[in-house]
C-alpha positions, 0 to 999 in steps of 0.5 A: 461546521460553526467554530465553536463545534470544532474546538469542542471536537479538539477538546474531547480528543485532546481530553482522550475521549472516544470520538466517533467515525463520523466525528474524527472525519470532520476533525481530518477535514478541517485539517485538509482543507488548512482550517487547523493552525500548525499548533492545532494539526500537532496536537491533534496528531500527538493526542491521536498517537497517544491512543490505541490503535482504532479502526473508527479513526482509521476510519475517519482519517482514511474518509476525510483523505477520499474526500478531499483526493482527486478521483481515480475511476474505471470500469475494471470488475476487480482491481487489487493494491498490494502494498505497506505502510512503510516505516518499517525501518529494514531499508529492504528490496522493493517487494510489493513494487515487484509482486504487482508485476508479477500480479498482473502477469498472472490475469489480475488487475492491480492499481498499486498507490504508492510514494516515494521512500519512508523509512528506506532509500527506496519507495515504490515511486522511486524504483519505478521511475528507475524500471523506465515507469513515468509517474503522471497524474494523466488518468486517460493514460491511467485506465489505459495502462489498467486496461491493457497491461493489467497494472497502473500506478497511482502516485500518492501527491497527484491523488491527493494534494491536500495533504500539503497542508499538513506536510510542514508539521509532519516534517518537523515532528519526525515521528510516526503519525497516524498518516504513516497509517493512511497511505494503503487505505486512501487508494482512489481506485479504491480496490475491491481486494487488498495485501496491506503490510503494516509496521506493527503486528497490533496494527492488523486487526483495526486496519482489518475492520478498516477494510472491511468497513470501506467495503474491500471484499477480500484482504490479509493485513499482515506484519512479517515479524516486524516487516510490513509484508510476508515474511521469508526470514520469520512468521507473519501475522495476519488478519484475513478479511473474507465476506466480512468476517476476520480471522487471524493466525501466522503463517510460516515459511515451511507453511509457504512452501519456501524455505526460509532465509535471512532478513539480509538477504533481503537488504536493498539500497539505492533506487536503482539497485533496487530496481536493478534488482527488479529486473534480475528477477525479471529475467530469470536470475536474481537473487533467491530470496528475493524471489521467494518472498516476492512468490509469497506475497504475490501468492497472497494476492492470487489466494483472495482473488481467487486464483490460486488455492493457498500458497503452495500453488500461487507461490507456483504461479507466481514463479511461473509469471517470472519464469515465463516472462509474463511479469516482465512483459507487463513492465515492457508493455507499461512503458510502450503504452506511456511512450505512445501516449506522449507521442500523441499528446507531442 
């Protein structure tokens, strides 16, 4: 693309003119390739922040990130991801991290894409390290984990190295940008089923539309009264994607077959404390609120994967995965595989 063409696209963006997803992708291709100055990157991110949430923007930006990403190829017919955008600012326990083990314990393969903390003290990567899971970019190990455990963790910085070109600007801006939304959209495993939490209710529909454009077959995009999870303290807004159609509805704790808890019951801490809460859960102990929060989010994935007909059935399956030790066995096997691969390479 010529510099003149790029300047014309940037001018349209700054003036608030509509851009198609392919035009947005061209801008982000240049941004991720380090072809834009920090001033231009700042202007792009602020211009997009001033616009209403739009599926074309998300598709174009995420498309550029996927194009620049290191690939992760696998031969699984069905792979799910369950993660959120972060940015809710509530500092909760690592719910989706625990969910991934519970779902894998139910026989559904999970390629969890995640990073370190955004708005809390403990992101999924932080908690996993304290559970004994080593972050690795060795795709052979990751593929073996997915095949044999039904779970692997794809650490975002390993697969999206081009993001380094925008990090100085993101850090300097210290505000949410489109990049806060893109993480769950750019899983290099390209899952065909997703439970995705978003930090604002008005993101649910455009993000679901974006997942549809990327060929995701089934998804729930959720905002739990301000949380990027299905809530146990209040109602949850859901945009459900299935067979190319999107329906929006509200979920209540009562509808899912659980009691309602105060949000304070899910308050987390540092990675060590959060990982200890997950271990307690896997040992059949832990907080009832955390157990139910994990169960309802796992239930959503089980419904999407065709394992459960509704939330009460999915919740029961998730709790059985915990009570029977299946979730804990996934963690133990994950650690054994990484240790055996380390021994072989030593």
